[in-house]
C-alpha positions in Angstrom: -44.2 4.3 -33.6 -41.0 2.2 -33.8 -38.1 2.3 -31.5 -35.4 4.9 -32.2 -32.6 2.6 -31.3 -30.5 0.5 -33.6 -29.9 -3.1 -32.8 -26.2 -3.3 -31.9 -24.3 -6.0 -29.9 -20.6 -6.4 -29.1 -21.2 -9.7 -27.2 -20.2 -12.0 -30.0 -17.1 -10.0 -30.9 -16.0 -9.9 -27.3 -16.6 -13.6 -26.9 -14.5 -14.4 -30.1 -11.6 -12.2 -28.9 -11.6 -13.7 -25.4 -11.8 -17.2 -26.7 -8.9 -16.6 -29.2 -6.8 -15.0 -26.4 -7.5 -18.0 -24.1 -6.6 -20.5 -26.8 -3.4 -18.7 -27.6 -2.1 -17.8 -24.1 -4.0 -20.2 -21.9 -1.1 -22.5 -21.3 1.2 -19.7 -20.3 -1.3 -18.3 -17.8 -1.8 -21.8 -16.4 2.0 -22.2 -15.9 2.1 -18.9 -14.2 -0.7 -19.9 -11.9 1.0 -23.1 -11.0 4.2 -21.2 -10.3 2.5 -18.7 -8.1 0.8 -21.4 -6.1 3.9 -23.6 -5.7 6.4 -20.9 -4.8 4.4 -18.1 -3.2 0.9 -18.8 -2.0 1.1 -22.3 -0.7 4.5 -21.7 1.2 3.2 -18.4 2.7 -0.1 -19.8 3.8 1.6 -22.8 5.2 4.0 -20.7 7.2 1.3 -18.5 8.6 -0.9 -21.5 9.6 2.1 -23.3 11.2 3.1 -20.3 13.2 1.9 -20.6 16.8 -1.0 -18.2 17.5 0.8 -16.7 20.5 3.7 -15.6 18.2 1.3 -13.9 15.9 -0.5 -12.2 18.8 2.8 -11.0 20.2 4.0 -9.7 16.9 0.7 -7.8 16.4 1.0 -6.3 19.9 4.6 -5.2 19.3 3.8 -3.7 15.9 0.8 -1.9 17.2 2.7 -0.4 20.2 5.6 0.6 17.9 3.2 2.3 15.4 1.0 4.1 18.0 3.1 4.2 21.2 -0.1 3.3 23.1 -0.1 0.2 25.2 -3.9 0.2 25.5 -4.4 0.0 21.8 -1.9 -2.9 21.5 -3.7 -4.8 24.2 -7.1 -4.2 22.6 -5.9 -5.5 19.2 -4.4 -8.6 20.7 -7.7 -9.3 22.5 -9.7 -8.8 19.3 -7.5 -11.2 17.4 -7.7 -13.7 20.3 -11.5 -13.4 20.0 -11.2 -14.5 16.3 -9.3 -17.6 17.5 -12.1 -18.2 20.1 -14.6 -18.2 17.2 -12.6 -21.1 15.7 -11.6 -19.0 12.6 -7.9 -18.7 13.2 -6.9 -20.9 10.2 -9.2 -19.1 7.9 -7.9 -15.7 9.2 -4.4 -16.8 8.2 -5.6 -17.9 4.8 -7.3 -14.5 4.3 -4.3 -12.6 5.5 -2.0 -14.6 3.1 -4.2 -13.8 0.1 -4.5 -10.1 1.1 -0.7 -9.9 1.7 0.3 -11.2 -1.7 -2.3 -9.0 -3.4 -1.1 -6.0 -1.5 2.6 -6.7 -2.3 1.8 -7.0 -6.0 -0.2 -3.9 -5.9 2.6 -1.9 -4.3 5.2 -3.3 -6.7 3.1 -2.1 -9.6 1.4 0.9 -8.2 4.3 2.9 -6.8 6.4 2.7 -10.0 3.4 3.6 -12.2 2.6 6.5 -9.9 6.2 7.8 -10.2 6.0 7.4 -14.0 2.7 9.2 -14.2 4.1 12.1 -12.1 7.1 12.5 -14.3 5.3 12.4 -17.6 2.0 14.1 -18.5 1.6 11.9 -21.5 1.7 8.7 -19.4 -0.7 10.3 -16.9 -3.2 11.1 -19.6 -3.1 7.5 -20.7 -3.3 6.0 -17.2 -6.2 8.1 -15.9 -8.9 6.6 -18.2 -7.6 3.1 -17.5 -7.7 3.8 -13.7 -11.3 5.2 -14.1 -12.3 2.0 -15.8 -10.6 -0.2 -13.2 -12.4 1.6 -10.4 -15.9 1.7 -11.9 -16.0 -1.6 -13.7 -17.9 -4.2 -11.6 -15.5 -6.9 -10.4 -17.8 -9.6 -11.7 -17.2 -8.4 -15.3 -13.5 -9.0 -15.3 -13.8 -12.2 -13.3 -15.2 -13.9 -16.4 -12.0 -13.7 -18.5 -9.8 -14.3 -15.4 -11.6 -17.5 -14.7 -11.3 -18.6 -18.3 -7.5 -18.0 -18.1 -6.7 -19.3 -14.7 -9.7 -21.4 -13.6 -11.0 -21.5 -10.1 -8.6 -21.0 -7.2 -6.4 -18.5 -5.3 -4.5 -17.0 -8.3 -7.5 -15.6 -10.1 -8.7 -14.2 -6.7 -5.4 -12.4 -6.3 -5.5 -11.0 -9.8 -9.0 -9.8 -9.4 -8.1 -8.2 -6.1 -5.1 -6.5 -7.6 -7.2 -5.0 -10.4 -9.7 -3.7 -7.8 -7.1 -2.4 -5.3 -4.4 -0.9 -7.5 -5.9 2.4 -8.7 -5.8 4.3 -5.4 -2.1 3.7 -4.9 -1.2 4.9 -8.4 -3.3 8.0 -8.0 -2.0 8.9 -4.5 1.6 8.3 -5.5 1.2 10.6 -8.5 -0.6 13.2 -6.4 2.0 13.1 -3.6 5.0 13.6 -5.9 3.3 16.3 -7.9 2.4 18.3 -4.7 6.0 18.4 -3.5 7.0 22.1 -3.1 8.5 23.3 -6.4 10.9 25.6 -4.5 12.4 22.6 -2.8 12.7 20.7 -6.1 14.4 23.7 -7.7 16.8 24.1 -4.8 17.8 20.4 -5.1 18.4 20.9 -8.8 20.5 24.0 -8.2 22.8 21.8 -6.1 23.3 19.5 -9.1 21.3 16.5 -8.0 20.6 13.8 -10.6 17.1 12.7 -11.4 17.5 9.6 -9.2 18.9 11.6 -6.3 16.0 14.1 -6.7 13.4 11.3 -6.7 14.7 9.1 -3.9 16.2 11.9 -1.8 13.6 14.6 -2.1 10.4 13.8 -3.8 9.6 10.3 -2.4 10.4 11.2 1.2 8.2 14.3 1.0 5.5 12.3 -0.7 5.6 9.6 1.8 2.3 10.5 3.7 0.4 10.4 0.4 2.0 7.1 -0.6 1.3 5.5 2.8 -2.3 6.7 2.5 -2.4 4.9 -0.9 -1.0 1.7 0.5 -3.5 1.9 3.3 -6.4 2.3 0.9 -5.1 -0.5 -1.3 -4.9 -2.8 1.7 -8.4 -2.0 2.7 -9.8 -2.5 -0.8 -7.9 -5.8 -1.1 -9.5 -7.0 2.2 -12.9 -6.0 1.0 -12.6 -8.4 -1.9 -12.4 -11.5 0.3 -16.0 -12.4 -0.1 -16.0 -12.1 -3.9 -12.7 -14.0 -4.0 -14.4 -16.9 -2.1 -16.9 -17.1 -5.0 -14.1 -18.2 -7.3 -12.5 -20.8 -5.1 -10.4 -18.8 -2.6 -10.4 -20.1 1.0 -10.7 -18.0 4.0 -13.1 -15.8 6.0 -15.0 -14.9 2.9 -15.9 -18.6 2.5 -17.9 -18.5 5.7 -19.7 -15.3 4.7 -20.6 -16.9 1.4 -21.8 -20.1 3.1 -23.9 -18.0 5.4 -25.6 -16.3 2.4 -26.2 -19.6 0.6 -27.7 -21.4 3.7 -29.3 -18.3 5.3 -27.1 -18.9 8.3 -27.0 -15.4 9.8 -24.9 -16.3 12.8 -22.2 -17.9 10.7 -22.0 -15.0 8.3 -22.0 -12.5 11.1 -19.2 -14.3 13.0 -17.0 -14.3 9.9 -18.0 -10.7 9.1 -16.9 -9.6 12.6 -13.5 -11.4 12.0 -13.1 -9.5 8.7 -13.8 -6.2 10.4 -11.4 -6.9 13.2 -8.6 -7.7 10.7 -9.4 -4.6 8.7 -9.2 -2.4 11.8 -5.9 -3.9 13.0 -4.2 -3.5 9.6 -5.7 0.0 9.1 -4.5 1.4 12.4 -1.0 -0.2 12.2 -0.5 1.2 8.6 -1.8 4.6 9.5 0.4 4.6 12.6 3.5 4.0 10.5 2.4 6.5 7.9 1.7 9.3 10.3 3.1 8.5 13.8 6.7 8.7 12.9 6.3 11.9 11.0 4.4 13.4 14.0 7.1 12.3 16.4 9.8 13.7 14.2 8.0 17.1 13.9 7.7 17.3 17.7 11.4 16.8 18.2 13.5 20.0 18.1 15.6 20.3 15.0 19.3 20.4 15.8 20.2 22.2 12.5 19.4 25.8 13.8 21.3 25.2 17.0 24.3 23.9 15.0 24.2 26.9 12.7 23.9 29.3 15.7 26.8 27.6 17.4 28.9 27.8 14.3 28.0 31.4 13.7 28.8 32.3 17.3 32.1 30.5 17.1 33.0 32.3 13.9 32.0 35.7 15.3 34.1 35.0 18.4 37.1 34.0 16.3 36.8 37.0 14.1 36.4 39.3 17.1 39.4 37.8 18.7 41.5 38.1 15.6 40.5 41.8 15.2 41.3 42.4 18.9 44.7 40.9 18.6 45.5 42.9 15.5 44.4 46.1 17.2 46.5 45.4 20.3 49.5 44.6 18.1 49.1 47.9 16.2 48.8 49.8 19.5 52.0 48.3 20.8 53.8 49.2 17.6 52.7 52.8 17.8 53.7 53.1 21.4 57.2 51.8 20.6 
């Protein structure tokens, strides 16, 4: 009995479309790649690698303490980063951090506005959700092929592939956070005559901040998880050592670089979580001064009214006596 399946293939059509796109826009993407390298990636990486390690360690310690208010955690993170330097991986750590930082900044610059747009328009949300589903489920090696054809090997295609992989959580969580703002608060703000911009920046975004910060945290972690795949298309950094360990079956080299990646992920995760949750927790623990001010003003008004009533009563009594 013959096969019930028809013989269909879209491979030739996809190849023709990608080839035509590359021929038409390849030069523009190449110029963009050169611009990114010359004005963003190379200066940032050079700055990080030229910065003395003790300055970076001190900055991490201060940021960790400021985010968590725990000296022990700050000392631990400084010691873990110092261990990476002892492994001889400090330069590659800075290369990885520069790549991840640029990818995260681009993701935030795209993800937060798209999330706001999705929360304000159901039509935009219906269009974005299938695209985000594809971005999250499509294997990264699939879209690496056209990216490599457009940009070639190097850091720029690695950043773009990282952005595609890391962008969806931020858009989803920004949209979710704004949509879950209490409707009564929104209505009260509108009742006071706030404009759409005032409502967004003064009410919705501050209340959605925990969700947005969680999205930034997830985006950062997903960007960091792409370092090994990024090394396969010419990106330098810790992923390069992991890939070399796989290719040469050097378990020790791969393990050492893997530990460095895990340490970097833990440090960034805890600092970002601390800034997303710690400040809110500290603010919630502080007594609000608004009720006390209202009580004070009410008491002052009551006293003034009572005094005025008392004075009027005394004056009437004097008049009647006279």
